[in-house]
Structure formats: C-alpha cells, structure tokens
VEXLUM-805106 format. One record per residue (C-alpha): x, y, z; residue in three letters. Coordinates in steps of 0.5 Angstrom, whole numbers, plus 500, padded with zeros to 3 digits. Layout:
% VEXLUM-805106
XYZALA/...
***
This chain:
% VEXLUM-805106
452423666MET/452423673SER/456428678SER/463426680TYR/462430687GLY/458424690GLN/461419694SER/461412692ALA/463405695LEU/468404690VAL/474409690GLU/473414684GLN/479416679LEU/482423679THR/480428674PRO/487427671LYS/486420671GLN/479420668LEU/481424662MET/488420661GLU/484414660LEU/478417656SER/484420651GLU/487413651ARG/480409650LEU/479414644TYR/486413641THR/487406642SER/480404638PHE/481400631GLN/475400628PRO/477394623GLU/479390629ARG/473390633MET/466394635THR/465400639ILE/462396645ASP/467391645ALA/473396645HIS/470400651ALA/468393655ASP/475390653GLU/479397655CYS/475398662VAL/476391664LYS/483391662ALA/484398666TRP/481395672LYS/476401672VAL/471399678HIS/467405679ASN/460405675ASP/460413674ASP/467413671ASP/466407666ALA/460411664THR/463417663PHE/469414659MET/464410655ARG/460417653GLN/466421651VAL/468415647PHE/462414644TYR/461422643GLY/468423640CYS/466417635ILE/459420633ARG/461427632PHE/468426629GLN/467430623LYS/465436627LEU/471435632LEU/476434626ASN/473441623VAL/474444630ALA/481441631MET/483444624SER/481451625ALA/484450632PHE/491448629TYR/491453624PHE/490459629HIS/495456634ASN/500452630SER/506456634GLY/503455641THR/501448641VAL/503441640LEU/501436634ARG/502430639SER/496433644ASP/491433638VAL/487427642HIS/487431648MET/484437645TYR/479433641THR/476430648VAL/476437651TYR/473440645ALA/467434645TYR/466436652LEU/466443651THR/462444645LEU/456438646LEU/456436653ARG/458443657LEU/451444659GLU/449437661GLU/456436665LEU/455443669SER/461448669PHE/463446676GLY/465439674GLN/468442667TYR/472447671GLN/475441675ARG/477437669LEU/480443666VAL/484445672LYS/487437672SER/491439665GLN/497444664ASP/494451665PRO/498454659GLN/495449654LYS/488450657MET/489457656ILE/490457649VAL/484452648PHE/479456652LEU/481462648SER/480459642PHE/473455643VAL/470461647PHE/472466641ASP/465468638GLU/469471632ARG/473464631VAL/467460631LEU/463464626LEU/468465621GLU/472459622SER/468453624CYS/461455622ARG/461455615ASP/464448615GLU/459445620TRP/454447615LEU/456443610LYS/455437615LEU/449439619TYR/443443619ASP/443450621ILE/439450627ALA/443445630PHE/450449629VAL/447455631ASP/444452637GLU/451449639LEU/455456638ILE/449459643ARG/450454648GLN/458455648VAL/457462648LEU/453462654VAL/458460659PHE/463466657LEU/463470664PRO/465463668GLU/470462662VAL/473469663ALA/474468671GLN/477461669LEU/482463664ARG/484469669GLY/485464675SER/489459670LEU/493465667GLU/495467674GLU/498461676GLN/502461669VAL/505468670TYR/505468678LEU/510462677SER/514465672LYS/514471676LYS/517467682LYS/522464678GLU/524471675GLU/525474683GLU/529468685GLU/534469679ALA/534476681ALA/535475688ALA/540470687TRP/544475683GLN/543480688SER/548476693HIS/554477689GLY/558473685THR/557466685VAL/563461687LYS/563456682HIS/566449683THR/573448680VAL/574441678PRO/581437679LYS/583431676PRO/584425680PHE/591423682ASN/592416679LEU/598412678THR/600413670GLU/601406667SER/607404664ARG/607403656PRO/607397653ARG/613395649PRO/612395641LEU/612388638PRO/618386634ALA/618388626PRO/617382622ASP/623379618ASP/621381610LEU/627377607GLY/630380601GLU/627386598VAL/626385590VAL/628391586ARG/625392580PRO/629394573LYS/629401571PRO/624404566VAL/627403559PRO/628410555PRO/623413551MET/625415544ARG/622421540GLU/618420533GLY/615414530PRO/617407531THR/620402526LEU/613399526GLU/609405524MET/615407519LYS/614400515ALA/606401515VAL/607408512GLU/612405507LEU/607400505ALA/602405504LYS/606409499ALA/608403495GLU/601401494ASN/599408492ARG/604408487LYS/602401484GLN/595404483LEU/597410479ALA/601406475ALA/596401474LYS/590406472TYR/595410468SER/596404463ASP/592406456PRO/591398455ALA/587398462LYS/582404461GLN/574403460PRO/571400454PHE/569405449GLN/561403447LEU/558404441ARG/551405445THR/554411448LEU/555415442GLU/548414440ARG/543420441PRO/539419447SER/533423450ASN/535422458LEU/537429459GLU/530431457ARG/526426461ILE/530428467LYS/528435466SER/521433465GLN/521429471VAL/524434475GLU/519439473GLU/513434475GLU/516434482ARG/517441482LEU/510442480ARG/508437485GLU/512441491LEU/509448488THR/502446488PHE/497451487GLN/489449488PRO/484452484LYS/480458486ALA/474456490SER/467458487LYS/464464490PRO/459463495VAL/452463492PRO/447468494ALA/442466500ALA/435464497PRO/430469497SER/424464497ALA/419465502SER/417459507VAL/410457507LYS/408456515LEU/403451517ASN/398452522ALA/402449528ALA/408454526ALA/403460525VAL/400459532LEU/406458535ARG/409464533GLU/402468534ASP/403466541ALA/410468542LEU/408475539TYR/402475544LYS/407473550LYS/412479548LYS/406484548GLN/404481555ASP/411482557GLN/411489554GLU/404491557ALA/406488564ARG/413492564MET/409499562ILE/404498567LYS/410496573ALA/413502570TYR/407507571GLU/405504578GLU/412503581GLU/416509577LEU/422505576ARG/425500571ASP/427493573GLY/433492569ARG/438494574GLU/435489579PHE/436484573GLU/443486572LEU/444486580TRP/441479580LYS/445476574HIS/452479577ARG/450476584MET/449469580ARG/456470577GLU/459471584LEU/455465587ASP/457461581GLU/465463582GLU/464462590GLN/461455588ARG/467453584ARG/472456589GLU/468451594GLU/469445589ILE/476447588GLU/477447596GLU/474440597ARG/478438591ARG/484440595ARG/481437601GLU/480430598MET/487430595LYS/490431602ALA/485426605ALA/487421599GLU/495422601GLU/493421608ALA/489415606ALA/495412602LEU/500413608GLN/495410612ALA/495404607ARG/502404607LEU/502403614GLU/497398614LYS/501394609VAL/507394613GLU/503392619SER/500386615ASN/506384613HIS/509383620ALA/502380622LEU/503375616VAL/510373618VAL/508372625GLU/502368622MET/507364617ARG/511362623ALA/505360627GLU/502356621ALA/509352621ARG/508350628GLU/501348627MET/503344621GLU/508340625ARG/502339630ALA/497337625ARG/502332621GLU/504329628GLN/496328629GLU/495326622LEU/501320624GLU/497318630ALA/490318626PHE/493314621VAL/496309626GLU/489308629GLU/485307622LYS/490302621ARG/488298627GLY/481299625ARG/482297618ARG/485290621ASP/479289625VAL/474291619VAL/478286614VAL/476280619GLU/469282620ALA/468282612ARG/470275612LYS/463273615GLY/459279611ILE/459275604LYS/456269607VAL/450273610ALA/450277603GLN/449271599GLU/443268604ALA/440275603LEU/440276596SER/437269595GLN/431271599GLU/430278596ARG/430274589ARG/425269591ALA/420275594LEU/421279587TYR/419273583GLU/413272587ALA/411280586ALA/412279578VAL/407273578GLN/402277582GLU/403283577ARG/402279571THR/395276574GLU/393283575LEU/394285568ALA/391280565ARG/384281569LYS/384288568LEU/385287560ALA/379282560GLU/375288564GLU/377293559LYS/375289553ALA/368288556LEU/367295557GLU/369297550HIS/364292547ALA/358295551ARG/360302549LYS/360300541MET/353297542ASP/351303545LEU/354307539VAL/351303534ARG/344304537GLN/345312537LEU/347312530ARG/341308528ALA/336312531LEU/339318528GLU/339315521ALA/331315521VAL/328321517PRO/324327521GLN/319332518GLU/319339521THR/315345518VAL/315352521THR/311358519HIS/314365520PHE/309371521ASP/313378520PRO/308382524THR/308377530SER/312378536THR/316373539PRO/312373546GLY/317372551HIS/314377555GLY/320382554LEU/319390555LEU/322392548GLU/319386544GLU/317388537MET/315384530SER/320384524LEU/316389520ALA/316394526GLU/324393527LEU/325394519LYS/321401520GLU/324403526ARG/331402523ILE/329406516ALA/327412521ILE/334411525ALA/338411518LYS/334417516SER/335421522ARG/343419522ALA/344421515SER/341428517GLN/345429523GLU/351427519GLU/349432514GLU/349437519LEU/355435523ARG/359436516ARG/356443515GLU/358445522GLU/365442520ILE/366445514VAL/364452517ALA/369451523HIS/374449518LYS/373456514LYS/373460520GLU/379456523LYS/382458516ALA/380465516SER/383466523VAL/390463521LEU/390467515GLU/389473519ALA/394471524LYS/399469518ALA/398476515ALA/399479522ASN/406475522ILE/408477516SER/407484517ARG/410484524ILE/416480521ARG/417486515SER/416491521GLN/422487525ALA/426487518ALA/425494517THR/427496524SER/433491524ALA/436494518ALA/435501521GLN/438499527ARG/444496523ARG/444502519ALA/444507525ALA/450502528ALA/454502522ALA/453510522ASP/455510529ARG/461506528THR/463510522ARG/462516526LYS/466513532HIS/472511528ALA/472518524HIS/472521531ASP/477517534GLU/482518527ALA/481526528ALA/482525535GLU/488521534GLN/491526528GLU/490532533ARG/494528538GLY/499526533VAL/499534531ARG/500536538GLU/505531539LEU/509533533MET/508541535GLU/511539543ARG/517535540ARG/518541535GLU/518546541GLN/522541545LYS/527541540LYS/527548539HIS/528549547ALA/534544547GLN/537548541ARG/536554545LEU/539551551GLU/545548548ARG/547555544ASP/546558551LYS/550553554LEU/556553549GLU/556561550ALA/556560557GLU/562555557GLN/566560552LYS/565565557MET/567560563ILE/573559559LYS/575566558VAL/573567565MET/578561567GLN/583564563GLN/583571566ARG/582568573GLN/586562573ALA/590564579ALA/585565584THR/582558586LYS/576562590GLY/573565584LEU/573558581VAL/569555586GLU/565561586GLU/563561579THR/562553579LYS/557554585PHE/554559581ARG/553555575GLU/551549578LEU/545554581SER/543556575LYS/543549572GLY/539547578ALA/534553577GLU/534551569ARG/532544571GLU/527546576LEU/523551571LYS/523545566ALA/520541571LYS/515546573GLN/513547565ALA/512540564GLY/508539570ALA/504545568LYS/503542561GLN/501535564THR/496539568ALA/493543563THR/492537558ALA/489533564TYR/484538565GLU/482538558ASP/481531558ILE/477531564LYS/473537561GLN/472533554ARG/470527558GLU/464531562ARG/462534556ALA/461527553ILE/458524559LEU/453530559THR/451529552LYS/450521553ASN/446523559VAL/441528555LYS/441523549GLN/439517554GLY/433522558GLN/431524551LYS/430516548HIS/427515555LYS/422520554ARG/420518547ASP/420511549PHE/415513555VAL/411517550LYS/410512545LEU/408507549TYR/403511553ASP/400513546ASP/400505544LYS/397504551VAL/391509550ARG/390506543ALA/390499546LEU/385501551ALA/380504546GLU/380498542LEU/379494548ASP/373498550ALA/370497543ALA/372490543ALA/368489549LYS/362492547ALA/362488541GLU/363482545GLU/357484549LEU/353486544GLU/354479541TYR/353475547LYS/346479548ARG/344477541THR/346470542LEU/342470548VAL/336473545ALA/336468539ALA/337462544GLU/331465548HIS/326465542GLU/328458540ARG/327455546ALA/320459546ASP/318456539LYS/320449541GLN/316449547ALA/310451543ASN/311446538HIS/312441544PHE/305443547LYS/301443541THR/304436539ASN/304437532LEU/312436530ILE/314430527SER/321427529PRO/324429522ALA/321436522SER/324437529PHE/331435527VAL/331440521HIS/328445525HIS/333444531HIS/339444525SER/336450522THR/337454529ASN/343451530ARG/346454523GLY/343461525ALA/347461531ALA/353458528ALA/352464523ALA/351469528ALA/357466532ALA/361466525THR/360474524GLY/361475531SER/368472531SER/370475524SER/368482528GLY/373480534ALA/378478528GLY/378484525ALA/379488532THR/385483534ALA/388485527LYS/387492529ALA/390491535LYS/396487532HIS/397493527ALA/397498532LEU/402494536SER/
***
C-alpha cells in the first residue's frame, strides 16, 4: 500500500472522499451478479478515480473486507453489543472498513496515515470505535474465542498483539478527538450562557396582515321538493294471542279428544294372543346374557406362575474363555501392583485426580453443549436473515420479471416484423428455385442413364472375376486331397520297433543327479522310512504339547474357579455388611425420628402449658383491670397510664418469649453441630483404620509375592542351566559320532529324537514347576 503524502501527476482524493468511496465499493457489491474484479473495475471507472494510488487503496480495502468477512462480522457483532446505545446501525459498513484497516493493515499503513483517515470522520463516532477496538479486555473476552472457531490460534494472538502495539499513539489520538468534541460543546454552552447574561431577549411578536375581507357568496336556492308524502299511522297492537293462534289451539284440543275416545273404546284394544300365555324362558336367557356381559366387564386374569429358581448348574469353560478370564485377572493384578507401587513411591492416591478429571470432562461436555446451543441460535438467526434476504430477492426478481416481460413483448413484436420480412424474401427465392427446377429433371434423367450403364459394366466384371476364382480354388482342393491320400498310404504301412530297458542303467543325458530306476526306488524307500520316523516324532511332540497345554488350562480353570468362589464369598460379605449398615442406618434414623417426635411433643406440651398459664394470667389481669377501671372510671389520666403499663408488660412478655425461643433454637443447633462433628470424626477414624488395614494387607501380599517371584526366578535359572548343560552334552556326542563316521541316517534320526525327547521332558518338568509357582501366586493373591 503506497503512501498518500507523496505528490502525483493526477490529483489525489481527500481522506474523507477515499473512505466514502471505499465504503460504497464494499456496500454495492452483489456476488450473484458479477465477480470481485469486475465490480471493482466497473466502480473505479464509473466514479472516475484516475489516481493509481487511490484506486489501489480502494481495491485492497474491498478485497480484504470480502476475504476476512467472517472475522469482521464477529468484531462488528461484539462492537454493537457493547455500544448499542451510542452508535447507529446504518454506520455498520463504515465501521467494518475501519475495523479491517485497524485489525489487519494498521502496521503496513503506518499510524500517521491511519490518523489522517480517522480524523476525516465524525470525532464522536471515532471515539467510540477506538475505545472498543483498542481495548485489550474486550478483544480477549468478546472476540478471541469466536475468532478461534474460524482461524488458527497463532494468527489470532498475533493479530491482537499487532493492534495493542499502538496503544500509546491511540491514547493521544483519542485525547485530541475528545478535546474537539468536548471543547465544541463547551463553546456552545458558553455562548448560550453569554446570551442569557445580557438580559431578557426581545422576541418578535407576529401581527396579521391587513387584508380586505371578501364578501360571502349567496346561498343557493333550495330545491322544490313538491308535495310531501305523509305515511299512514301505525295501527294499534292488541294484547294476547291472535285469532289464528286461538284457532290452532282449538284444533289441537279437538285432536286430543278424538285420540282419547278412539283408544278408550274396548273394540279397538290390542289383540290377546295365546302365545303370550305360554311359559317362556326369556327372562332366564336375558339374565344369563347380562351375567356373561358383567363377567366380561369384570375380567379377573389367572394368577401367573411364580418365577422359576435360577439354575445352579456350572457352565463349562472352553480354552478361549479360560485364557481370556485368566488374562483379565492378570491385568487386574498388574493394575493393583502398579497402584501399590505408585502409592509406595509417591505416597498419594490417584482417585482424587481421577475424580477431578471426570468432573472436568463433565464440565467440558457441558460447555460443548452450550456452544452447540449457541451455534444453533446463531444458525436460526442466520436462517431468518437468509429467509428475509430470500423474500427481498423474490421481490426484486418479481420486479425484474415484470421488466423482462415487457422487454420480451417488445422483442416479440420486433421478431414478428423480422419474420414477416424474412418470409417475403423466402417467397421470392422460392419462385426463383421453382423456375430452376424445371431444367433439373432433364439433367437428372441423363445422369441416371449414365450411372445405370456404369453399374451394368461393373456387375459383368465382378461375375467374370468370381468365375476365375472358383476355378483356382477347385484346382487347389484337388492337389491337397492327393497329398492327403499319399500320407494316409504311408501311415498304413506297418513298422516294427523293439526297446529293451535295463533298470540299473542311467539315461546318460549328462545331468548331475542322474540315477537308475533301482537306485531311485532304494532312495524312495529310505526317504519314506525317514519321513515316517519324523512323523512319529512330531506326533509324540504334539501329544506332549497337548498334555502340557491341558494341564496349564486345568490349573488356570482351577485358579479361576477359586477366584470366583472367593469373589462370590467377598461379594456376599459386602452385601451382608451393606444390608447391616442399611438396617442400622434405618434403625438409627427411626430412633432419631422418634426422639425428635418425643421432643416435639414435649415442646408442644410445654408451649400449651405456657399458653394456659399466660391465658390464666391475662384473665386475672383483665379482671383486675376491670376492677381498677370501675374504681377509677372518672380519672382519664390513670386509665391512660394503666393502658401504657399493660402494653409495656405485654411487650416485655413477648420479648421474653422470643428470647426463650431463640435460646432453644440455638441450643438445638449446637446439639446438631456437636453430633455432626462426632459423626464426622468417627467416619474419619474408620476411614483411616480401613486405609491402614488395606496398606498392611497389601504390604503382606507384596512381600509374599516378592518371595515367590525370587523362588520362581531361581527355579527358572536352574532349569535354563540344566537345558544348557544337556544341549552341550548332546552337541559333543553328535560331534564325536560325525568324527568317527560310524552313524547311519536312521540311527542319527533316532538319536536326535531321543535327545529332543529328553529336552522336552526336562522342559515339561520345568513348566510343571513354573505352573506350581504360578498356582501359589494366584492362591496368595
């Protein structure tokens, strides 16, 4: 970015004009219509910015605001949140441009040029902006966390550091701007005070103009309405029913009399049927149906069968389950050993750290959920803004469609006119073509006759060539058939061949591994015997390995069953202890509750007794007061004095009652605190005792395991020494045999298998010893 203090051939814009054009360039950009470069070129050309430095500045500001739009949006949101009552929403684009220059280009721009740009705007607005953007606390608390969601932490921290470098210069700039604002206000106030100090101001009294009043216009003559129509008076209304209503009532009464006379005649009664006199089970069937419906409505399901007892059969473990569970127990033992070792070395327990870590993870999860909820709210606001923008876009598109439809109608009319002219032109060309086609038919007839003659000549030539080719193929076929007959005749002649085979002779091809058939059979027999011996040896090794594996699995299964029984026993003990603690806690709570109820009842009885005594005392006092009032009815002063004395006594009694209640409450509170301290002390002592017992038990276990480990290492060392001695002895024997050349292949194989069998037996014995040591370790753990 070039400096603006240098002179140029073309006149430069002032700082205010430059910032206004930069703001307009950023505000008028519509990405759906054109690209960034096209928009910048069009605006610079339309606004006639001829200075290259000014145009470059505007482009850089525009490109930067578009590129860092998310960063600037965060800054503007925090700015309007903190200064919502002192800034205008319409100045958001101006503050966005200044925020870009301050946060991202201040170091490159230099503070002198930045000061010129700031002073070109309203000082009051710039004071608010500078107070926000150069406040370290606001940048760290309101902007940094949101910027870290978008950019790297190194970039954000460097951005804040570059801004805070200019704090001393910004303080001087703010002081000058505040001086401008407050001195102008002070000057206005002084002028107003001076104006008021000169006395009462004479105000101008308005007077109306002396205008000639116009004469009123005469009223128009009334219209002649002719003869007025007078309506007849309303006829008088009679009270009671009308004649029609009376006639309807008489008709209804007559109909009722006719119906009563009709149904009272014995001749018109219902028929007496014999079927009604027969016995019927209708009532019984009706009662049965009602009982069935009632039974359905009051359905009582059958009682379910009791839950069967849990099966007590033991589950047989396979090899994978035994190994898996044994590995799990070993892992637990290793964890316990590491925990004991860490406790011995560090003298602390890691459970507090694990609890703190779990609590911190829960706090992080809660913070993450809050951030997700905040993002949801932001997305909802963005969705509403997008919906509003879409509605505005639909309205603008609607207006554009109306305009485009009008333009399309104009284009349609122009196209119809062009089409009519084009049709007229084509009609003229059609007439010319019709005239030309009349001579084309004659030429087409001549051309078709010439093509037909060429076609007939070509067909005749192809026929002649096909005939010659068929003759040549026939001659070649006859020659080949003659050769086949000759070959078949030669093959039909019998030939006698005799071959003699010697099984002891070699083929004689000159190869290195040539041998006769007899030697091959002998070597195959030797190889088979050797393979059978090796197979038998491998079978024995496999059987021994299987037995060893089975013994190891049996030992591990026995150890697992023992550990399970111990775990079940300890779990039962823990459950019994927990049940005992629960019962004891319930019993203590019940006793405490009963004691509290008794204390409450006693307090209520005491309160009732005190109320009864107070009531008796008040009644006696009232009687005395009445007697005194009767004696001193004539003396008003004595009555007032007695009233005041009684009121004082009542207040004193109320104060004593409050004091007694407060004392009782404090006593109960102290008792509760003392019991709580006693319980806390008891729990701490029990915890310390459990911890000492636990440490002592683990120390004994560690000591026993160390002894067993030392014994196992000694056994293993002795076993390795035995193997090494046996291996040396076998190697010496083998070397002696090879030196004397008195050993055969079969005896060598047998001897080697014997040595391997002895080594395997020694290994089996050592492994059984190691298995016994492992059993002892598991039993102790």
